VEXMISE-776067 format. One record per residue (C-alpha): chain; residue number from 1; x, z, y. Coordinates in steps of 0.5 Angstrom, whole numbers, plus 2048, in hexadecimal, padded with zeros to 3 digits. Layout:
% residues N
('A',NUM,(X,Z,Y))
...
//
This chain:
% residues 401
('A',1,(824,841,807))
('A',2,(821,83A,809))
('A',3,(826,834,808))
('A',4,(82B,833,80D))
('A',5,(82B,82E,813))
('A',6,(82F,828,810))
('A',7,(833,826,816))
('A',8,(836,82D,816))
('A',9,(837,82D,80E))
('A',10,(83B,826,80F))
('A',11,(83E,828,816))
('A',12,(83C,822,81A))
('A',13,(837,821,820))
('A',14,(830,820,820))
('A',15,(832,819,823))
('A',16,(837,817,81E))
('A',17,(837,810,81B))
('A',18,(836,80F,813))
('A',19,(83E,80D,813))
('A',20,(840,814,815))
('A',21,(83B,818,811))
('A',22,(83E,814,80B))
('A',23,(845,816,80D))
('A',24,(844,81D,80E))
('A',25,(840,81E,807))
('A',26,(844,81A,803))
('A',27,(84A,81F,806))
('A',28,(846,825,805))
('A',29,(843,823,7FE))
('A',30,(84B,822,7FC))
('A',31,(84D,829,7FF))
('A',32,(847,82C,7FB))
('A',33,(847,828,7F5))
('A',34,(846,82E,7EF))
('A',35,(84C,82A,7EB))
('A',36,(851,82B,7F0))
('A',37,(84F,831,7F5))
('A',38,(850,838,7F0))
('A',39,(84C,83B,7F5))
('A',40,(846,83E,7F1))
('A',41,(841,83C,7F7))
('A',42,(844,835,7F8))
('A',43,(83E,832,7F3))
('A',44,(839,835,7F7))
('A',45,(83C,833,7FD))
('A',46,(83D,82C,7FA))
('A',47,(835,82C,7F9))
('A',48,(833,82E,7FF))
('A',49,(838,828,802))
('A',50,(834,823,7FD))
('A',51,(82E,826,800))
('A',52,(830,825,807))
('A',53,(832,81E,806))
('A',54,(82C,81C,802))
('A',55,(828,81D,808))
('A',56,(82D,81A,80D))
('A',57,(82F,814,809))
('A',58,(827,812,809))
('A',59,(824,80F,810))
('A',60,(81D,811,80E))
('A',61,(81F,818,80C))
('A',62,(824,819,812))
('A',63,(81E,817,817))
('A',64,(819,81C,814))
('A',65,(81E,822,814))
('A',66,(820,820,81B))
('A',67,(819,820,81D))
('A',68,(816,826,819))
('A',69,(81C,82A,817))
('A',70,(81E,82D,80F))
('A',71,(816,82D,80E))
('A',72,(816,825,80D))
('A',73,(81A,826,807))
('A',74,(816,82B,803))
('A',75,(811,828,7FD))
('A',76,(80B,826,7FF))
('A',77,(80D,824,807))
('A',78,(808,81F,80A))
('A',79,(80A,81C,811))
('A',80,(804,81A,812))
('A',81,(800,820,811))
('A',82,(803,822,818))
('A',83,(800,81C,81B))
('A',84,(7F9,81A,818))
('A',85,(7F8,81F,811))
('A',86,(7F7,81D,80A))
('A',87,(7FD,818,808))
('A',88,(801,81A,803))
('A',89,(801,821,804))
('A',90,(7FE,822,7FC))
('A',91,(804,81F,7F9))
('A',92,(807,826,7F8))
('A',93,(80E,825,7F6))
('A',94,(80F,81E,7F7))
('A',95,(816,81E,7FA))
('A',96,(818,823,7F5))
('A',97,(816,81F,7F0))
('A',98,(819,818,7F2))
('A',99,(820,81C,7F2))
('A',100,(81F,821,7F7))
('A',101,(826,824,7FB))
('A',102,(829,828,7F6))
('A',103,(827,826,7EF))
('A',104,(82C,825,7EA))
('A',105,(82C,81D,7EA))
('A',106,(82E,81D,7F1))
('A',107,(834,822,7EF))
('A',108,(836,81D,7EA))
('A',109,(835,817,7EF))
('A',110,(839,81B,7F4))
('A',111,(83F,81D,7EF))
('A',112,(840,816,7EC))
('A',113,(83C,811,7F0))
('A',114,(83F,813,7F7))
('A',115,(847,813,7F4))
('A',116,(845,80D,7EF))
('A',117,(840,807,7F1))
('A',118,(83A,80B,7F0))
('A',119,(833,80A,7EC))
('A',120,(82D,807,7EE))
('A',121,(828,809,7E9))
('A',122,(826,80F,7E4))
('A',123,(823,80E,7DD))
('A',124,(821,812,7D8))
('A',125,(823,80E,7D1))
('A',126,(82A,80B,7D0))
('A',127,(82E,80B,7D6))
('A',128,(834,806,7D7))
('A',129,(83A,808,7DC))
('A',130,(83D,806,7E2))
('A',131,(841,7FF,7E2))
('A',132,(848,801,7E5))
('A',133,(84C,7FB,7E9))
('A',134,(853,7FB,7EA))
('A',135,(858,7F5,7EC))
('A',136,(85F,7F3,7E9))
('A',137,(864,7EE,7EC))
('A',138,(868,7E9,7E8))
('A',139,(86D,7E4,7E9))
('A',140,(86B,7DD,7E9))
('A',141,(870,7DC,7E2))
('A',142,(86C,7E2,7DF))
('A',143,(865,7DE,7E0))
('A',144,(867,7D8,7DD))
('A',145,(86A,7DB,7D7))
('A',146,(867,7E2,7D7))
('A',147,(869,7E9,7D6))
('A',148,(868,7F0,7D6))
('A',149,(866,7F5,7DC))
('A',150,(866,7FC,7DC))
('A',151,(861,7FF,7E1))
('A',152,(85E,807,7E3))
('A',153,(857,808,7E4))
('A',154,(853,80E,7E5))
('A',155,(84D,80F,7E0))
('A',156,(848,813,7DE))
('A',157,(848,816,7D8))
('A',158,(845,81D,7D3))
('A',159,(848,823,7D5))
('A',160,(84D,825,7D1))
('A',161,(84C,82C,7D1))
('A',162,(844,82B,7CF))
('A',163,(844,825,7CC))
('A',164,(83F,822,7D1))
('A',165,(83A,828,7D0))
('A',166,(83B,82B,7D6))
('A',167,(83B,832,7D3))
('A',168,(840,837,7D2))
('A',169,(841,83A,7CB))
('A',170,(83B,83E,7C9))
('A',171,(837,83B,7CE))
('A',172,(830,837,7CD))
('A',173,(82C,833,7D1))
('A',174,(826,835,7D4))
('A',175,(81F,833,7D5))
('A',176,(81F,82F,7DC))
('A',177,(81B,833,7E1))
('A',178,(818,82E,7E5))
('A',179,(814,82A,7DF))
('A',180,(814,82F,7DA))
('A',181,(817,82B,7D5))
('A',182,(813,825,7D5))
('A',183,(818,821,7D9))
('A',184,(813,81E,7DE))
('A',185,(810,820,7E4))
('A',186,(808,81F,7E6))
('A',187,(806,81E,7ED))
('A',188,(7FE,81F,7EF))
('A',189,(7FD,819,7F4))
('A',190,(7F6,819,7F9))
('A',191,(7F0,818,7F5))
('A',192,(7F3,81A,7EF))
('A',193,(7F7,815,7EC))
('A',194,(7FD,818,7E8))
('A',195,(804,814,7E8))
('A',196,(80A,817,7E4))
('A',197,(812,816,7E5))
('A',198,(818,818,7E2))
('A',199,(81A,81F,7E3))
('A',200,(820,81F,7E9))
('A',201,(822,826,7E6))
('A',202,(824,824,7DF))
('A',203,(824,81C,7DF))
('A',204,(81F,81C,7DA))
('A',205,(822,820,7D5))
('A',206,(81D,826,7D6))
('A',207,(823,82B,7D5))
('A',208,(829,82E,7DA))
('A',209,(82F,831,7DA))
('A',210,(82E,838,7DD))
('A',211,(834,83A,7E2))
('A',212,(836,840,7DE))
('A',213,(837,83B,7D8))
('A',214,(83B,836,7DC))
('A',215,(841,833,7DA))
('A',216,(847,835,7DE))
('A',217,(84B,82F,7DE))
('A',218,(845,82A,7E0))
('A',219,(840,82F,7E3))
('A',220,(83B,82D,7DE))
('A',221,(83B,826,7DF))
('A',222,(83E,824,7D8))
('A',223,(842,81E,7DC))
('A',224,(849,81E,7E0))
('A',225,(84D,818,7E3))
('A',226,(854,817,7E0))
('A',227,(859,812,7E1))
('A',228,(85B,80E,7DB))
('A',229,(85F,808,7DA))
('A',230,(85D,802,7D7))
('A',231,(860,7FC,7D5))
('A',232,(85D,7F5,7D7))
('A',233,(85F,7EF,7D4))
('A',234,(85F,7E9,7D8))
('A',235,(85D,7E3,7D5))
('A',236,(861,7DC,7D6))
('A',237,(85E,7D7,7DB))
('A',238,(85B,7DD,7DF))
('A',239,(859,7DB,7E7))
('A',240,(85A,7DF,7ED))
('A',241,(854,7E3,7EE))
('A',242,(851,7E3,7E7))
('A',243,(84E,7EA,7E4))
('A',244,(850,7EC,7DD))
('A',245,(84B,7F0,7DA))
('A',246,(84D,7F6,7D5))
('A',247,(847,7F8,7D1))
('A',248,(845,800,7D1))
('A',249,(84B,802,7D5))
('A',250,(848,804,7DB))
('A',251,(844,80B,7DD))
('A',252,(840,80F,7D8))
('A',253,(838,810,7D9))
('A',254,(838,816,7DE))
('A',255,(832,819,7DA))
('A',256,(82F,817,7D4))
('A',257,(831,814,7CE))
('A',258,(834,80C,7CF))
('A',259,(83A,808,7CF))
('A',260,(83F,807,7D4))
('A',261,(83F,802,7D9))
('A',262,(845,7FC,7D9))
('A',263,(84B,7FB,7DD))
('A',264,(84B,7F5,7E2))
('A',265,(852,7F3,7E3))
('A',266,(853,7EE,7E9))
('A',267,(859,7EA,7E8))
('A',268,(85D,7E9,7EF))
('A',269,(862,7E3,7ED))
('A',270,(869,7E2,7F1))
('A',271,(86A,7DB,7F5))
('A',272,(86F,7D7,7F2))
('A',273,(875,7D4,7F6))
('A',274,(876,7CE,7F1))
('A',275,(86F,7CC,7EE))
('A',276,(868,7CB,7F1))
('A',277,(863,7CC,7EC))
('A',278,(85C,7C8,7EB))
('A',279,(859,7CA,7E4))
('A',280,(85D,7CA,7DF))
('A',281,(862,7C5,7E3))
('A',282,(868,7C6,7E7))
('A',283,(86B,7C2,7EC))
('A',284,(872,7C2,7EF))
('A',285,(875,7BF,7F5))
('A',286,(87C,7BC,7F3))
('A',287,(881,7BB,7F9))
('A',288,(885,7B5,7F8))
('A',289,(88B,7B3,7FC))
('A',290,(88A,7AB,7FF))
('A',291,(88F,7A8,7FA))
('A',292,(88C,7AB,7F4))
('A',293,(886,7A8,7F6))
('A',294,(888,7A1,7F7))
('A',295,(88E,7A0,7F1))
('A',296,(88A,7A6,7EC))
('A',297,(88D,7AC,7EA))
('A',298,(88B,7B3,7E7))
('A',299,(888,7B8,7EA))
('A',300,(887,7C0,7E7))
('A',301,(880,7C2,7E7))
('A',302,(87D,7C9,7E5))
('A',303,(879,7CA,7E0))
('A',304,(875,7D1,7DD))
('A',305,(87A,7D0,7D7))
('A',306,(880,7CF,7DC))
('A',307,(884,7CA,7E0))
('A',308,(884,7C2,7DD))
('A',309,(887,7BC,7DF))
('A',310,(883,7B6,7E1))
('A',311,(885,7AF,7E2))
('A',312,(883,7AC,7E8))
('A',313,(882,7A4,7E8))
('A',314,(885,7A0,7ED))
('A',315,(881,79E,7F3))
('A',316,(87D,7A5,7F2))
('A',317,(878,7A5,7F8))
('A',318,(876,7AB,7FC))
('A',319,(870,7AF,7F9))
('A',320,(871,7AB,7F2))
('A',321,(86F,7B0,7ED))
('A',322,(872,7B1,7E6))
('A',323,(86E,7B5,7E0))
('A',324,(871,7B9,7DC))
('A',325,(86C,7BA,7D6))
('A',326,(86A,7C1,7D3))
('A',327,(86E,7C4,7D9))
('A',328,(869,7C7,7DC))
('A',329,(864,7CE,7DB))
('A',330,(861,7CF,7D4))
('A',331,(859,7CF,7D6))
('A',332,(856,7D6,7D5))
('A',333,(851,7D4,7D0))
('A',334,(854,7CE,7CC))
('A',335,(85A,7CC,7C9))
('A',336,(860,7C7,7CB))
('A',337,(863,7C7,7D3))
('A',338,(862,7C3,7D9))
('A',339,(867,7BF,7DC))
('A',340,(86C,7C0,7E2))
('A',341,(86C,7BB,7E7))
('A',342,(873,7BA,7EB))
('A',343,(872,7B7,7F2))
('A',344,(878,7B4,7F4))
('A',345,(87A,7B5,7FC))
('A',346,(87F,7B0,7FE))
('A',347,(884,7B5,803))
('A',348,(888,7B1,808))
('A',349,(88F,7B3,80B))
('A',350,(88F,7B6,812))
('A',351,(896,7B2,813))
('A',352,(89B,7AD,811))
('A',353,(8A2,7AC,811))
('A',354,(8A5,7A6,813))
('A',355,(8A6,7A3,80D))
('A',356,(89F,7A5,80B))
('A',357,(89C,7A2,810))
('A',358,(8A0,79B,810))
('A',359,(89E,79A,809))
('A',360,(897,79C,80A))
('A',361,(897,797,810))
('A',362,(89A,792,80C))
('A',363,(894,793,807))
('A',364,(88F,792,80D))
('A',365,(893,78B,80F))
('A',366,(892,789,808))
('A',367,(88B,78B,808))
('A',368,(889,788,80E))
('A',369,(88E,781,80D))
('A',370,(892,783,813))
('A',371,(89A,781,813))
('A',372,(89E,788,813))
('A',373,(8A2,789,81A))
('A',374,(8A9,789,819))
('A',375,(8A9,790,81B))
('A',376,(8A5,792,815))
('A',377,(8AA,78D,810))
('A',378,(8AB,791,80A))
('A',379,(8B1,790,806))
('A',380,(8B1,78F,7FE))
('A',381,(8B5,794,7FB))
('A',382,(8BB,792,7F8))
('A',383,(8C0,794,7F4))
('A',384,(8C6,797,7F9))
('A',385,(8CC,792,7FA))
('A',386,(8D1,799,7F8))
('A',387,(8CE,79A,7F1))
('A',388,(8D4,79B,7EC))
('A',389,(8D5,799,7E6))
('A',390,(8D5,7A0,7E3))
('A',391,(8CD,7A1,7E7))
('A',392,(8CA,79B,7E7))
('A',393,(8C3,79E,7E8))
('A',394,(8C5,7A1,7EE))
('A',395,(8C0,7A1,7F4))
('A',396,(8BB,79E,7F0))
('A',397,(8B5,7A4,7EF))
('A',398,(8AE,7A2,7F1))
('A',399,(8A8,7A7,7F2))
('A',400,(8A1,7A7,7F2))
('A',401,(89F,7A7,7F9))
//
């Protein structure tokens, strides 16, 4: 039977958008994924879905199919042959040699790439697995002092059943039927030129896993995607948006020998209600009442190690700063710590009692050289005439104003 109509396979209309095609493909790929669907025909259906998506995701292939039908996907097909003859018709398997639909390499990319980032190139030599990306949220205090967080990631590892070979017990790999075991395919161009490329069926290894010998756990791929827990050490001084790289904690290579990729963890730092940060320095706005700014006093100020009392000098102006040395954030690289800058904001009372207003008016009159009015004459506190010998200090209390 010839290849099926890719639109029918994916269940979309001929005028479907790229987004609709992609959405349908992902839904069907998950449904018929051989690792999760126990149906014995699921793998064949999965390959069929991949073949259809390979055509429709490529605008050139899709345009060729819309114009010439399934024949446009045959090896050696030359659209120019229909109009002017010659051209590239003698390539003989050009499209198949460079990743034709249904190759094992494409199945690998569908199986792992569609659900985890994808692979853009293939290599016959030692490969490097894909990097994984994750994010972790930390509080402002944890970012300044350092902490350890636990995250869950989904990563590609060797299949535990077959130890990454893709073979079930007692089975062995067979010579690749596409390249004859050489690992490369050669194509003849017009004029007798030869061009070689890595075999897309065996990815250059020269051998393949026979269908009858495929491991039941990984479908012959040798890799599976599993969830695992990773401890991430957040260094003191990390800033919002920074990315931590955990070497060799990413995906294992899909095919061939090589090393794992890395795990890239983006750190999202929560905003602080008490501090503003600039590099290793911290800034805190301390609100002090009017009388403390004028007369001086003490104010409670938060630091990374807890609250401390800070002496406010008399006559402190709004916006003035005080520096607490070494109370900032340790630098990500280096030693020591930054400073904590305390900015004073003077708060004014919205209302005054009668006595407070009289006292303030007297201060204003004295400052401006005006004689106080009789209505504002403030008597000097004196000992009460009714003081008894037994209580000579009664009525002589004073307090801070």
